[in-house]
N, C-alpha and C positions, 0 to 999 in steps of 0.2 A: 376466460382473461381476460376480459373487460373488468371484473371484480380484483386482478393485482392491477390492472393500471391507475382503477379509482384508488386501491391501497395507498399506492407508491409515491400518488397524489396527493392523498390526505398526507402521509409521510412526511414529504418536506413543503407542505403547506404550514407544520409546526415550524418556528426558528429556531426553538429548541435539540428541535432532532434532527435540525439539519449542521447543529454547531455539536452535535454527539457526534454524527458520519464524519462531520472534516475529523474531526480528532482523533477517532478511530482511526482515519484511513493514513491519517500523519502518522500512527504509531506505526500502522502495518508495515504501511514503506521504509519507516527507520528503523525495525527490527527484519525486513525482508533486505536491506543494505548492508547491516550488521551480519548476518546469514550467512550472506556470499564474500563478507571480506573473508569469515573467517574459514569459507569452504574455502576461497580463491587466496594462498597465500600471495604468490606471483603477484597479487594485480595490490593487494592491502601494502605491498612494501613496495610497488612500482620499478619489482625483477620486471629486468624485458624478457620475455621466453622467447625461447630459438627453435624452429621447423628445424627436424631433422634434417 
């Protein structure tokens, strides 16, 4: 477990790794938002869904 934690610290100590990770995280978030909008057309068009 200690090796794993050390590897994480080593990864985040490198500024280039942090930059690439933040870019990846942004792309992932953007892709997830697009998927949600495609999967939920009512939300994407802001139509109100009324309960039965």
